[in-house]
N, C-alpha and C positions, 0 to 999 in steps of 0.2 A: 504494500500500500504506500502510495506517495503522500508524504505529510505536507502540511503547509510550508514548513521550513524547506523541505526538499525542492518544492516548486520555486520558492524565492531564491534559494541557492543556485538553481539552474539559470534563472533570469540574471542574477548577478554575475555568474560565471560567463554568460554570453557577453556581458558588458566588459568583463575583464579581457576576454578574447578580442573584442573590437578595439580596446585600448592597446593590447599587444600588437594588433595589426597596425595601428596608427604609429606606434613607436618604430616598428620595423619599416613602415612606409616612409616616415619622415627622415629616418636615418639614411635610407636608400636615396631619397630625394636630395638630402644634403650632400651625400657622396657624389651624386650625378650632377649637381649644380656646379657650373664652371666657377673657378676662383674669382671671376669678375662679378659674380652674383652674390657678393657678401651679404647684401640685404636679405636675400632669400635664405641663405644658409643660417643666419641668425634666427629667422622666423621658424624655419624647419626644426632647428634645435630646441627652440622654445616650445613648439607644439609637441615634440617628442617628450620633453620634460613634463608638460602638462598631462599627457597620458600616463606617464610613470606615476605621477601624483594620484591621478584618478584610480589607476589600477591598485595602488597601495590602499586607498580608502575602501575600495570594493573588496579587496582581499581581507581587510580587517573586518568588514561586515560579514563576509562568508564565514570566516573563522569564528566570529561571535555567535553565529547561528549554528555552529557545530559542523559546518560543511567543509569540504575539501576544495580549496581555491584552484581554479583552472590555471595551468601554466602555458597552455598552447595558444594558437591563433585560430580564428574561425576558418572553416573550409572555404567560405566565400572570400575571406581575406587571402588565403593561399592562392585561390583562383585569381583574385585581383592582382596579386604580385606577379603571377605567371603572365597574365594579360599585359601588365605594365612592361614586363621584360620583352614580350613579343612585339608590343607596339613600339618600343624604343628602337628595335632593329629597323623598323620601317620609317619612323619619323625622326630618328635622331634624338639626342637628349637636349633639345633646346629649351629655353625658358618657358615658352608657351606650352609645350607638351608636358613638361614637369608640373606646371601649375594646373593644367587640365586634369592630369592624373591625381594630383592632390585633392582637387575639388571633388572628383569621383569618389575618393576615399572618405572625404568629409560627408558627402551625401550618404554613404554607407553607414557611417557612424550615427548620423541623425536618424536614419531608419532604424538602427539597432536600439537606440534610446526610446524612440516612439513605440516600438514593439514591446520593449521592457515595461514601459508605463501602461501599455494597453493589455498586458498579459493578465491571465486569470489568477495569477499568484496573489495571495494576500500580502500586500506591501504595507508595513507599518508607516506611520506618518513621517518619522525621522528618516527612514530609508528612502521613502518616496521623495522627500526634500533633497536628500543627497543626489539621487538620480536626476531630479529636475534641475538642480544647480549645475551639475556636470553637463547636462544637455544644453543649458543656456550658454555656458562658457564655450562649449564645442560649437554652438551656432555662431558665436562671435568669431571663432577661428575659421569656420567655413566662410563667413563674410569677408574676412581679411584675405583669404586665399582668392576668393572671387574678385575682390577689388584689385588685387595685384594682376590677376589674369586679364581682367577687363582693361586695366591701364596699359598692360603690355600689348594687348591686341590693338588698342587705339593708337598707340605710339608707332605701331608697325604698318598702319593703314594710311 
């Protein structure tokens, strides 16, 4: 029988995995960003650190609930990185492509948080607030990436 805590642990572990995806994705983006894109490297490192913090908060919550925190990444995250690698072969690793890939990843993170909040797991108020706060912050990160992408696109037209 699945208990209330088991359902919640599963939801929180999904969020841990999407944050693991973000860390890997932004580290990869920082590595692929040419040294002339110092502004992007700083942003990518900040966003990876942001997800490390969120993961830590979520791990703490899972542990408090008596669950086993996830250490992996999502299957969709793995597919996303494979897709990103394949796309890089064709499009090169230019600023626009990297920003578009990051925005794709941010969209996936937003979707994961929406699904978590809409799940049928019983989520106590303090845990729901944690998830909502993280989602809001991640939305800001999404908007920053989108702003950079749009600005780069406009400057090249």
